[in-house]
All heavy atoms as TSV, in Angstrom:
chain	resi	resn	atom	element	x	y	z
A	1	MET	N	N	64.850	76.140	86.371
A	1	MET	CA	C	64.286	76.798	87.587
A	1	MET	C	C	65.415	77.728	88.063
A	1	MET	O	O	65.104	78.837	88.597
A	1	MET	CB	C	63.954	75.831	88.625
A	1	MET	CG	C	63.515	76.424	89.810
A	1	MET	SD	S	63.331	75.845	91.481
A	1	MET	CE	C	64.173	74.389	91.602
A	2	LEU	N	N	66.595	77.352	88.100
A	2	LEU	CA	C	67.700	78.175	88.598
A	2	LEU	C	C	67.856	79.433	87.785
A	2	LEU	O	O	67.930	80.565	88.343
A	2	LEU	CB	C	69.031	77.447	88.534
A	2	LEU	CG	C	69.161	76.363	89.478
A	2	LEU	CD1	C	70.536	75.545	89.187
A	2	LEU	CD2	C	69.251	76.759	90.925
A	3	ALA	N	N	67.737	79.286	86.512
A	3	ALA	CA	C	67.773	80.584	85.651
A	3	ALA	C	C	66.603	81.540	86.038
A	3	ALA	O	O	66.861	82.790	86.006
A	3	ALA	CB	C	67.809	80.213	84.155
A	4	GLU	N	N	65.392	80.939	86.163
A	4	GLU	CA	C	64.318	81.808	86.566
A	4	GLU	C	C	64.447	82.509	87.793
A	4	GLU	O	O	64.110	83.712	87.866
A	4	GLU	CB	C	62.967	80.954	86.521
A	4	GLU	CG	C	62.618	80.365	85.228
A	4	GLU	CD	C	61.423	79.289	85.336
A	4	GLU	OE1	O	61.088	78.969	86.504
A	4	GLU	OE2	O	61.113	78.797	84.374
A	5	ARG	N	N	64.907	81.799	88.842
A	5	ARG	CA	C	65.082	82.477	90.091
A	5	ARG	C	C	66.243	83.299	90.254
A	5	ARG	O	O	66.273	84.236	90.994
A	5	ARG	CB	C	65.091	81.311	91.200
A	5	ARG	CG	C	63.976	80.690	91.202
A	5	ARG	CD	C	63.926	79.740	92.452
A	5	ARG	NE	N	62.564	79.107	92.546
A	5	ARG	CZ	C	62.045	78.545	93.582
A	5	ARG	NH1	N	62.810	78.395	94.652
A	5	ARG	NH2	N	60.816	77.914	93.518
A	6	GLY	N	N	67.368	83.066	89.365
A	6	GLY	CA	C	68.523	83.857	89.536
A	6	GLY	C	C	68.679	84.904	88.524
A	6	GLY	O	O	69.665	85.645	88.590
A	7	TYR	N	N	67.788	85.028	87.604
A	7	TYR	CA	C	67.934	86.023	86.571
A	7	TYR	C	C	67.701	87.442	87.075
A	7	TYR	O	O	66.663	87.748	87.724
A	7	TYR	CB	C	66.925	85.607	85.416
A	7	TYR	CG	C	66.949	86.695	84.234
A	7	TYR	CD1	C	68.045	86.678	83.409
A	7	TYR	CD2	C	66.029	87.623	84.080
A	7	TYR	CE1	C	68.091	87.626	82.378
A	7	TYR	CE2	C	66.051	88.525	83.069
A	7	TYR	CZ	C	67.138	88.592	82.289
A	7	TYR	OH	O	67.159	89.454	81.240
A	8	ASP	N	N	68.496	88.317	86.751
A	8	ASP	CA	C	68.326	89.780	87.020
A	8	ASP	C	C	69.175	90.453	86.021
A	8	ASP	O	O	70.361	90.541	86.029
A	8	ASP	CB	C	68.715	90.010	88.400
A	8	ASP	CG	C	68.454	91.477	88.802
A	8	ASP	OD1	O	68.369	92.349	87.902
A	8	ASP	OD2	O	68.185	91.760	90.053
A	9	PRO	N	N	68.596	91.179	84.994
A	9	PRO	CA	C	69.358	91.800	84.061
A	9	PRO	C	C	70.192	92.982	84.534
A	9	PRO	O	O	71.064	93.345	83.810
A	9	PRO	CB	C	68.270	92.287	82.965
A	9	PRO	CG	C	67.044	92.326	83.795
A	9	PRO	CD	C	67.097	91.290	84.852
A	10	VAL	N	N	69.790	93.450	85.519
A	10	VAL	CA	C	70.490	94.665	86.142
A	10	VAL	C	C	71.861	94.225	86.782
A	10	VAL	O	O	72.872	94.860	86.665
A	10	VAL	CB	C	69.619	95.443	87.198
A	10	VAL	CG1	C	70.467	96.543	87.852
A	10	VAL	CG2	C	68.409	95.895	86.510
A	11	PHE	N	N	71.850	93.073	87.456
A	11	PHE	CA	C	73.045	92.693	88.337
A	11	PHE	C	C	73.878	91.545	87.644
A	11	PHE	O	O	74.825	91.058	88.186
A	11	PHE	CB	C	72.555	92.164	89.658
A	11	PHE	CG	C	72.027	93.365	90.474
A	11	PHE	CD1	C	70.650	93.438	90.776
A	11	PHE	CD2	C	72.847	94.368	91.040
A	11	PHE	CE1	C	70.132	94.396	91.428
A	11	PHE	CE2	C	72.293	95.408	91.757
A	11	PHE	CZ	C	70.885	95.401	91.959
A	12	GLY	N	N	73.443	91.158	86.474
A	12	GLY	CA	C	74.269	90.113	85.549
A	12	GLY	C	C	74.207	88.770	86.329
A	12	GLY	O	O	73.117	88.258	86.752
A	13	ALA	N	N	75.284	88.116	86.438
A	13	ALA	CA	C	75.377	86.725	86.816
A	13	ALA	C	C	75.397	86.566	88.316
A	13	ALA	O	O	75.229	85.469	88.821
A	13	ALA	CB	C	76.595	85.957	86.252
A	14	ARG	N	N	75.650	87.585	89.142
A	14	ARG	CA	C	75.781	87.476	90.610
A	14	ARG	C	C	74.487	86.898	91.203
A	14	ARG	O	O	74.665	85.965	92.154
A	14	ARG	CB	C	76.050	88.742	91.188
A	14	ARG	CG	C	77.482	89.162	90.986
A	14	ARG	CD	C	77.921	90.381	91.766
A	14	ARG	NE	N	79.255	90.800	91.377
A	14	ARG	CZ	C	79.698	91.986	91.329
A	14	ARG	NH1	N	78.883	93.017	91.563
A	14	ARG	NH2	N	80.959	92.246	90.975
A	15	PRO	N	N	73.243	87.224	90.889
A	15	PRO	CA	C	72.117	86.675	91.491
A	15	PRO	C	C	72.030	85.225	91.117
A	15	PRO	O	O	71.607	84.296	92.051
A	15	PRO	CB	C	70.987	87.373	90.995
A	15	PRO	CG	C	71.598	88.734	90.539
A	15	PRO	CD	C	72.910	88.415	90.135
A	16	LEU	N	N	72.406	84.783	90.011
A	16	LEU	CA	C	72.378	83.382	89.455
A	16	LEU	C	C	73.418	82.598	90.407
A	16	LEU	O	O	73.126	81.529	90.851
A	16	LEU	CB	C	72.592	83.222	88.074
A	16	LEU	CG	C	72.711	81.764	87.571
A	16	LEU	CD1	C	71.314	81.023	87.864
A	16	LEU	CD2	C	73.012	81.767	86.015
A	17	LYS	N	N	74.508	83.111	90.561
A	17	LYS	CA	C	75.573	82.547	91.380
A	17	LYS	C	C	75.049	82.272	92.829
A	17	LYS	O	O	75.208	81.100	93.339
A	17	LYS	CB	C	76.895	83.200	91.412
A	17	LYS	CG	C	77.973	82.781	92.315
A	17	LYS	CD	C	79.187	83.447	92.219
A	17	LYS	CE	C	80.205	82.840	93.217
A	17	LYS	NZ	N	81.448	83.648	93.303
A	18	ARG	N	N	74.447	83.228	93.377
A	18	ARG	CA	C	73.797	83.124	94.780
A	18	ARG	C	C	72.759	82.073	94.773
A	18	ARG	O	O	72.598	81.320	95.833
A	18	ARG	CB	C	73.476	84.516	95.233
A	18	ARG	CG	C	74.532	85.385	95.548
A	18	ARG	CD	C	74.049	86.648	96.325
A	18	ARG	NE	N	75.020	87.617	96.115
A	18	ARG	CZ	C	74.979	88.707	95.336
A	18	ARG	NH1	N	73.854	88.916	94.659
A	18	ARG	NH2	N	75.857	89.652	95.262
A	19	THR	N	N	71.989	82.054	93.800
A	19	THR	CA	C	70.832	81.130	93.758
A	19	THR	C	C	71.374	79.652	93.646
A	19	THR	O	O	70.885	78.799	94.312
A	19	THR	CB	C	69.911	81.344	92.516
A	19	THR	OG1	O	69.391	82.700	92.701
A	19	THR	CG2	C	68.820	80.389	92.416
A	20	ILE	N	N	72.461	79.526	92.823
A	20	ILE	CA	C	73.054	78.060	92.785
A	20	ILE	C	C	73.641	77.695	94.134
A	20	ILE	O	O	73.445	76.600	94.507
A	20	ILE	CB	C	74.132	78.065	91.578
A	20	ILE	CG1	C	73.368	78.143	90.263
A	20	ILE	CG2	C	74.865	76.812	91.696
A	20	ILE	CD1	C	74.374	78.458	89.169
A	21	GLN	N	N	74.323	78.713	94.772
A	21	GLN	CA	C	74.850	78.317	96.173
A	21	GLN	C	C	73.807	77.937	97.114
A	21	GLN	O	O	73.911	77.042	97.888
A	21	GLN	CB	C	75.698	79.538	96.600
A	21	GLN	CG	C	77.010	79.824	95.815
A	21	GLN	CD	C	77.667	81.082	96.260
A	21	GLN	OE1	O	77.051	82.090	96.614
A	21	GLN	NE2	N	78.972	81.120	96.212
A	22	ARG	N	N	72.828	78.787	97.121
A	22	ARG	CA	C	71.659	78.587	98.131
A	22	ARG	C	C	70.839	77.306	97.812
A	22	ARG	O	O	70.571	76.579	98.820
A	22	ARG	CB	C	70.727	79.856	98.094
A	22	ARG	CG	C	69.705	79.838	99.165
A	22	ARG	CD	C	68.827	81.072	99.087
A	22	ARG	NE	N	67.959	80.979	98.054
A	22	ARG	CZ	C	68.022	81.864	96.982
A	22	ARG	NH1	N	69.010	82.694	96.881
A	22	ARG	NH2	N	67.234	81.710	95.995
A	23	MET	N	N	70.642	77.003	96.625
A	23	MET	CA	C	69.821	75.912	96.282
A	23	MET	C	C	70.499	74.560	95.909
A	23	MET	O	O	69.877	73.526	96.084
A	23	MET	CB	C	68.844	76.253	95.093
A	23	MET	CG	C	67.954	77.441	95.438
A	23	MET	SD	S	66.751	77.753	94.121
A	23	MET	CE	C	65.592	76.384	94.372
A	24	VAL	N	N	71.754	74.631	95.565
A	24	VAL	CA	C	72.387	73.300	95.262
A	24	VAL	C	C	73.592	73.115	96.151
A	24	VAL	O	O	73.766	72.160	96.818
A	24	VAL	CB	C	72.798	73.389	93.814
A	24	VAL	CG1	C	73.625	72.019	93.392
A	24	VAL	CG2	C	71.587	73.579	92.861
A	25	GLU	N	N	74.555	74.029	96.121
A	25	GLU	CA	C	75.851	73.857	96.815
A	25	GLU	C	C	75.770	73.709	98.268
A	25	GLU	O	O	76.351	72.791	98.816
A	25	GLU	CB	C	76.795	75.001	96.441
A	25	GLU	CG	C	77.325	75.033	95.036
A	25	GLU	CD	C	78.213	76.148	94.721
A	25	GLU	OE1	O	78.480	76.995	95.606
A	25	GLU	OE2	O	78.573	76.161	93.566
A	26	ASN	N	N	75.083	74.609	98.881
A	26	ASN	CA	C	74.826	74.475	100.388
A	26	ASN	C	C	74.090	73.286	100.820
A	26	ASN	O	O	74.633	72.587	101.734
A	26	ASN	CB	C	74.153	75.796	100.943
A	26	ASN	CG	C	75.053	77.024	100.727
A	26	ASN	OD1	O	76.185	76.941	100.443
A	26	ASN	ND2	N	74.347	78.199	100.889
A	27	PRO	N	N	72.899	72.944	100.265
A	27	PRO	CA	C	72.334	71.733	100.672
A	27	PRO	C	C	73.134	70.481	100.442
A	27	PRO	O	O	73.194	69.547	101.219
A	27	PRO	CB	C	71.029	71.640	99.912
A	27	PRO	CG	C	70.779	72.973	99.523
A	27	PRO	CD	C	72.072	73.683	99.352
A	28	LEU	N	N	73.845	70.433	99.337
A	28	LEU	CA	C	74.693	69.303	98.935
A	28	LEU	C	C	75.887	69.193	100.017
A	28	LEU	O	O	76.189	68.122	100.545
A	28	LEU	CB	C	75.285	69.418	97.572
A	28	LEU	CG	C	76.200	68.289	97.208
A	28	LEU	CD1	C	75.517	66.955	97.279
A	28	LEU	CD2	C	76.616	68.462	95.742
A	29	ALA	N	N	76.438	70.314	100.356
A	29	ALA	CA	C	77.540	70.278	101.358
A	29	ALA	C	C	77.060	69.776	102.656
A	29	ALA	O	O	77.816	69.034	103.336
A	29	ALA	CB	C	78.032	71.696	101.615
A	30	LEU	N	N	75.873	70.161	103.133
A	30	LEU	CA	C	75.270	69.603	104.435
A	30	LEU	C	C	75.199	68.029	104.230
A	30	LEU	O	O	75.456	67.366	105.237
A	30	LEU	CB	C	73.934	70.264	104.754
A	30	LEU	CG	C	74.112	71.653	105.055
A	30	LEU	CD1	C	72.687	72.277	105.155
A	30	LEU	CD2	C	74.816	71.810	106.297
A	31	GLU	N	N	74.670	67.625	103.125
A	31	GLU	CA	C	74.605	66.146	103.072
A	31	GLU	C	C	75.877	65.375	103.061
A	31	GLU	O	O	76.066	64.284	103.606
A	31	GLU	CB	C	73.736	65.801	101.815
A	31	GLU	CG	C	72.216	66.253	102.002
A	31	GLU	CD	C	71.285	65.525	101.038
A	31	GLU	OE1	O	71.640	64.490	100.463
A	31	GLU	OE2	O	70.245	66.024	100.830
A	32	ILE	N	N	76.925	65.918	102.429
A	32	ILE	CA	C	78.287	65.392	102.422
A	32	ILE	C	C	78.814	65.382	103.872
A	32	ILE	O	O	79.268	64.397	104.393
A	32	ILE	CB	C	79.168	66.175	101.503
A	32	ILE	CG1	C	78.811	65.969	100.068
A	32	ILE	CG2	C	80.666	65.767	101.736
A	32	ILE	CD1	C	79.491	66.884	99.116
A	33	LEU	N	N	78.600	66.550	104.488
A	33	LEU	CA	C	79.034	66.558	105.997
A	33	LEU	C	C	78.318	65.576	106.807
A	33	LEU	O	O	78.919	65.083	107.872
A	33	LEU	CB	C	78.894	68.026	106.599
A	33	LEU	CG	C	79.794	69.006	106.013
A	33	LEU	CD1	C	79.450	70.413	106.377
A	33	LEU	CD2	C	81.284	68.712	106.293
A	34	ALA	N	N	77.146	65.228	106.474
A	34	ALA	CA	C	76.259	64.305	107.313
A	34	ALA	C	C	76.703	62.911	106.957
A	34	ALA	O	O	76.166	61.885	107.550
A	34	ALA	CB	C	74.788	64.566	106.985
A	35	GLY	N	N	77.525	62.671	105.964
A	35	GLY	CA	C	78.008	61.367	105.633
A	35	GLY	C	C	77.242	60.656	104.628
A	35	GLY	O	O	77.470	59.420	104.373
A	36	LYS	N	N	76.300	61.274	103.966
A	36	LYS	CA	C	75.466	60.627	102.922
A	36	LYS	C	C	76.295	60.276	101.651
A	36	LYS	O	O	76.100	59.274	101.050
A	36	LYS	CB	C	74.289	61.451	102.516
A	36	LYS	CG	C	73.367	60.856	101.622
A	36	LYS	CD	C	72.077	61.538	101.315
A	36	LYS	CE	C	71.191	60.901	100.334
A	36	LYS	NZ	N	69.963	61.672	100.185
A	37	PHE	N	N	77.286	61.157	101.437
A	37	PHE	CA	C	78.214	60.840	100.318
A	37	PHE	C	C	79.575	60.913	100.749
A	37	PHE	O	O	79.911	61.546	101.675
A	37	PHE	CB	C	77.880	62.025	99.213
A	37	PHE	CG	C	76.512	62.083	98.759
A	37	PHE	CD1	C	75.744	63.201	99.114
A	37	PHE	CD2	C	75.889	61.124	97.944
A	37	PHE	CE1	C	74.437	63.344	98.710
A	37	PHE	CE2	C	74.554	61.258	97.608
A	37	PHE	CZ	C	73.816	62.295	97.946
A	38	LYS	N	N	80.432	60.250	99.871
A	38	LYS	CA	C	81.931	60.198	100.286
A	38	LYS	C	C	82.704	60.605	99.014
A	38	LYS	O	O	82.145	60.610	97.830
A	38	LYS	CB	C	82.229	58.947	100.826
A	38	LYS	CG	C	82.121	57.698	99.998
A	38	LYS	CD	C	82.470	56.467	100.695
A	38	LYS	CE	C	82.468	55.222	99.863
A	38	LYS	NZ	N	81.457	54.963	98.944
A	39	GLU	N	N	83.995	60.728	99.207
A	39	GLU	CA	C	84.835	60.940	98.071
A	39	GLU	C	C	84.765	59.938	97.016
A	39	GLU	O	O	84.710	58.751	97.314
A	39	GLU	CB	C	86.225	61.043	98.499
A	39	GLU	CG	C	87.344	61.574	97.526
A	39	GLU	CD	C	88.711	61.677	98.064
A	39	GLU	OE1	O	88.893	61.788	99.323
A	39	GLU	OE2	O	89.611	61.827	97.247
A	40	GLY	N	N	84.684	60.422	95.785
A	40	GLY	CA	C	84.616	59.432	94.636
A	40	GLY	C	C	83.177	59.099	94.223
A	40	GLY	O	O	82.998	58.514	93.166
A	41	ASP	N	N	82.221	59.466	95.082
A	41	ASP	CA	C	80.855	59.169	94.675
A	41	ASP	C	C	80.385	60.077	93.476
A	41	ASP	O	O	80.891	61.247	93.367
A	41	ASP	CB	C	79.850	59.526	95.839
A	41	ASP	CG	C	79.877	58.403	96.882
A	41	ASP	OD1	O	80.390	57.422	96.647
A	41	ASP	OD2	O	79.330	58.697	97.928
A	42	HIS	N	N	79.521	59.588	92.619
A	42	HIS	CA	C	78.998	60.378	91.569
A	42	HIS	C	C	77.636	60.731	92.059
A	42	HIS	O	O	76.780	59.867	92.290
A	42	HIS	CB	C	78.907	59.609	90.264
A	42	HIS	CG	C	80.240	59.273	89.662
A	42	HIS	ND1	N	80.503	59.812	88.450
A	42	HIS	CD2	C	81.268	58.573	90.086
A	42	HIS	CE1	C	81.747	59.428	88.059
A	42	HIS	NE2	N	82.286	58.735	89.165
A	43	ILE	N	N	77.384	62.015	92.126
A	43	ILE	CA	C	76.063	62.427	92.670
A	43	ILE	C	C	75.170	63.124	91.589
A	43	ILE	O	O	75.621	63.926	90.826
A	43	ILE	CB	C	76.390	63.628	93.817
A	43	ILE	CG1	C	77.213	62.972	94.838
A	43	ILE	CG2	C	75.000	64.070	94.336
A	43	ILE	CD1	C	77.766	64.000	95.740
A	44	ILE	N	N	73.906	62.549	91.567
A	44	ILE	CA	C	73.003	63.077	90.672
A	44	ILE	C	C	72.131	64.097	91.318
A	44	ILE	O	O	71.562	63.921	92.441
A	44	ILE	CB	C	72.063	61.860	90.180
A	44	ILE	CG1	C	72.937	60.813	89.496
A	44	ILE	CG2	C	70.935	62.357	89.172
A	44	ILE	CD1	C	73.684	61.224	88.315
A	45	VAL	N	N	71.876	65.175	90.703
A	45	VAL	CA	C	71.029	66.251	91.319
A	45	VAL	C	C	69.829	66.313	90.364
A	45	VAL	O	O	69.845	66.469	89.174
A	45	VAL	CB	C	71.822	67.665	91.189
A	45	VAL	CG1	C	70.964	68.800	91.700
A	45	VAL	CG2	C	73.108	67.585	91.898
A	46	ASP	N	N	68.653	66.178	91.099
A	46	ASP	CA	C	67.379	66.137	90.378
A	46	ASP	C	C	66.422	67.287	91.035
A	46	ASP	O	O	66.613	67.553	92.225
A	46	ASP	CB	C	66.612	64.858	90.598
A	46	ASP	CG	C	67.164	63.786	89.749
A	46	ASP	OD1	O	67.463	64.030	88.493
A	46	ASP	OD2	O	67.301	62.647	90.145
A	47	LEU	N	N	65.529	67.718	90.253
A	47	LEU	CA	C	64.490	68.688	90.774
A	47	LEU	C	C	63.421	67.814	91.549
A	47	LEU	O	O	63.064	66.746	90.922
A	47	LEU	CB	C	63.910	69.453	89.622
A	47	LEU	CG	C	63.060	70.621	89.842
A	47	LEU	CD1	C	63.806	71.592	90.799
A	47	LEU	CD2	C	62.566	71.263	88.710
A	48	SER	N	N	63.070	68.266	92.699
A	48	SER	CA	C	62.123	67.511	93.390
A	48	SER	C	C	60.747	67.528	92.730
A	48	SER	O	O	60.532	68.314	91.769
A	48	SER	CB	C	61.942	68.093	94.913
A	48	SER	OG	O	61.510	69.346	94.827
A	49	ARG	N	N	59.709	66.726	93.175
A	49	ARG	CA	C	58.428	66.675	92.652
A	49	ARG	C	C	57.744	68.025	92.656
A	49	ARG	O	O	56.960	68.446	91.852
A	49	ARG	CB	C	57.655	65.610	93.214
A	49	ARG	CG	C	58.054	64.138	92.827
A	49	ARG	CD	C	57.131	63.169	93.293
A	49	ARG	NE	N	57.579	61.836	93.069
A	49	ARG	CZ	C	57.430	61.152	92.058
A	49	ARG	NH1	N	56.732	61.646	91.093
A	49	ARG	NH2	N	57.949	59.934	91.898
A	50	ASP	N	N	57.941	68.749	93.837
A	50	ASP	CA	C	57.340	70.009	94.025
A	50	ASP	C	C	57.875	71.147	93.301
A	50	ASP	O	O	57.454	72.237	93.229
A	50	ASP	CB	C	57.233	70.401	95.487
A	50	ASP	CG	C	58.632	70.620	96.101
A	50	ASP	OD1	O	59.598	70.590	95.454
A	50	ASP	OD2	O	58.716	70.744	97.411
A	51	ARG	N	N	59.044	70.822	92.546
A	51	ARG	CA	C	59.740	71.784	91.844
A	51	ARG	C	C	60.307	72.976	92.522
A	51	ARG	O	O	60.435	74.090	91.887
A	51	ARG	CB	C	58.913	72.180	90.532
A	51	ARG	CG	C	58.526	70.954	89.674
A	51	ARG	CD	C	57.799	71.334	88.340
A	51	ARG	NE	N	58.634	72.165	87.504
A	51	ARG	CZ	C	59.585	71.721	86.789
A	51	ARG	NH1	N	59.905	70.523	86.538
A	51	ARG	NH2	N	60.204	72.598	85.927
A	52	GLU	N	N	60.452	72.855	93.855
A	52	GLU	CA	C	60.892	73.898	94.644
A	52	GLU	C	C	62.352	73.756	95.230
A	52	GLU	O	O	63.036	74.624	95.607
A	52	GLU	CB	C	59.904	74.136	95.841
A	52	GLU	CG	C	58.602	74.569	95.339
A	52	GLU	CD	C	58.618	75.914	94.776
A	52	GLU	OE1	O	59.372	76.807	95.261
A	52	GLU	OE2	O	57.829	76.178	93.749
A	53	THR	N	N	62.765	72.444	95.330
A	53	THR	CA	C	64.090	72.188	95.874
A	53	THR	C	C	64.751	71.068	95.038
A	53	THR	O	O	64.103	70.541	94.045
A	53	THR	CB	C	63.992	71.452	97.257
A	53	THR	OG1	O	63.083	70.375	97.249
A	53	THR	CG2	C	63.264	72.537	98.216
A	54	PHE	N	N	66.001	70.730	95.357
A	54	PHE	CA	C	66.739	69.705	94.593
A	54	PHE	C	C	66.922	68.522	95.482
A	54	PHE	O	O	66.992	68.643	96.696
A	54	PHE	CB	C	68.013	70.320	94.051
A	54	PHE	CG	C	67.815	71.336	93.040
A	54	PHE	CD1	C	67.738	72.629	93.240
A	54	PHE	CD2	C	67.846	70.910	91.666
A	54	PHE	CE1	C	67.646	73.611	92.217
A	54	PHE	CE2	C	67.614	71.813	90.636
A	54	PHE	CZ	C	67.509	73.131	90.898
A	55	THR	N	N	66.971	67.372	94.840
A	55	THR	CA	C	67.362	66.080	95.539
A	55	THR	C	C	68.715	65.657	95.129
A	55	THR	O	O	69.055	65.955	93.954
A	55	THR	CB	C	66.310	65.071	95.415
A	55	THR	OG1	O	66.200	64.800	93.967
A	55	THR	CG2	C	64.951	65.532	95.876
A	56	PHE	N	N	69.339	64.915	95.963
A	56	PHE	CA	C	70.729	64.408	95.653
A	56	PHE	C	C	70.696	62.881	95.897
A	56	PHE	O	O	70.151	62.458	96.838
A	56	PHE	CB	C	71.743	65.125	96.495
A	56	PHE	CG	C	71.643	66.486	96.508
A	56	PHE	CD1	C	71.013	67.253	97.535
A	56	PHE	CD2	C	72.217	67.291	95.519
A	56	PHE	CE1	C	70.944	68.600	97.511
A	56	PHE	CE2	C	72.104	68.648	95.516
A	56	PHE	CZ	C	71.534	69.289	96.489
A	57	ARG	N	N	71.257	62.116	94.930
A	57	ARG	CA	C	71.343	60.728	95.110
A	57	ARG	C	C	72.700	60.230	94.442
A	57	ARG	O	O	73.201	60.845	93.598
A	57	ARG	CB	C	70.149	59.985	94.580
A	57	ARG	CG	C	70.071	60.128	93.022
A	57	ARG	CD	C	68.777	59.452	92.487
A	57	ARG	NE	N	68.470	59.822	91.181
A	57	ARG	CZ	C	69.035	59.395	90.086
A	57	ARG	NH1	N	69.917	58.405	90.123
A	57	ARG	NH2	N	68.744	59.710	88.835
A	58	LYS	N	N	73.137	59.066	94.921
A	58	LYS	CA	C	74.384	58.427	94.325
A	58	LYS	C	C	73.925	57.815	93.055
A	58	LYS	O	O	72.999	57.036	93.024
A	58	LYS	CB	C	74.956	57.412	95.275
A	58	LYS	CG	C	75.973	57.961	96.296
A	58	LYS	CD	C	76.645	56.903	96.939
A	58	LYS	CE	C	76.143	56.770	98.396
A	58	LYS	NZ	N	76.900	55.826	99.184
A	59	GLU	N	N	74.844	57.934	92.092
A	59	GLU	CA	C	74.675	57.104	90.844
A	59	GLU	C	C	75.297	55.814	91.113
A	59	GLU	O	O	76.359	55.683	91.731
A	59	GLU	CB	C	75.444	57.848	89.788
A	59	GLU	CG	C	75.275	57.115	88.464
A	59	GLU	CD	C	76.036	57.985	87.305
A	59	GLU	OE1	O	77.146	58.366	87.574
A	59	GLU	OE2	O	75.406	58.112	86.253
A	60	ALA	N	N	74.685	54.741	90.623
A	60	ALA	CA	C	75.093	53.383	90.834
A	60	ALA	C	C	76.542	53.359	90.198
A	60	ALA	O	O	76.910	53.872	89.125
A	60	ALA	CB	C	74.241	52.401	90.048
A	61	ALA	N	N	77.490	52.534	90.909
A	61	ALA	CA	C	78.729	52.501	90.438
A	61	ALA	C	C	78.852	51.609	89.191
A	61	ALA	O	O	78.112	50.609	89.060
A	61	ALA	CB	C	79.624	51.703	91.516
A	62	VAL	N	N	79.633	52.053	88.207
A	62	VAL	CA	C	79.858	51.330	87.031
A	62	VAL	C	C	81.211	50.633	87.032
A	62	VAL	O	O	82.150	51.281	87.297
A	62	VAL	CB	C	79.733	52.316	85.800
A	62	VAL	CG1	C	79.996	51.547	84.433
A	62	VAL	CG2	C	78.399	52.985	85.754
A	63	ALA	N	N	81.242	49.399	86.731
A	63	ALA	CA	C	82.412	48.605	86.795
A	63	ALA	C	C	83.449	49.073	85.654
A	63	ALA	O	O	82.995	49.234	84.439
A	63	ALA	CB	C	82.252	47.130	86.656
A	64	GLN	N	N	84.553	49.393	85.944
A	64	GLN	CA	C	85.577	49.981	84.955
A	64	GLN	C	C	86.238	48.741	84.310
A	64	GLN	O	O	86.658	47.759	85.063
A	64	GLN	CB	C	86.664	50.823	85.639
A	64	GLN	CG	C	86.025	52.073	86.196
A	64	GLN	CD	C	85.519	52.932	85.107
A	64	GLN	OE1	O	86.067	53.076	84.002
A	64	GLN	NE2	N	84.404	53.671	85.425
A	65	PRO	N	N	86.440	48.648	83.019
A	65	PRO	CA	C	87.092	47.517	82.374
A	65	PRO	C	C	88.580	47.516	82.837
A	65	PRO	O	O	89.247	48.529	83.054
A	65	PRO	CB	C	86.991	47.820	80.847
A	65	PRO	CG	C	86.594	49.260	80.840
A	65	PRO	CD	C	86.026	49.613	82.024
A	66	ALA	N	N	89.135	46.254	83.007
A	66	ALA	CA	C	90.475	46.088	83.493
A	66	ALA	C	C	91.419	46.312	82.354
A	66	ALA	O	O	91.282	46.292	81.275
A	66	ALA	CB	C	90.665	44.691	84.090
């Protein structure tokens, strides 16, 4: 979906970069600022059911061997 929305053969990768910022980075930053995620969390990015937005969730912590 990102490639479809950000593709522009005339302008190269710039539209794709802006699309990633608008659809992934900015919404994720807002959720981090709201306290949903903290340093060290592993965040999974999924496409929503409506295929128009992305959702963010924490990955379950995996115990590290000692």
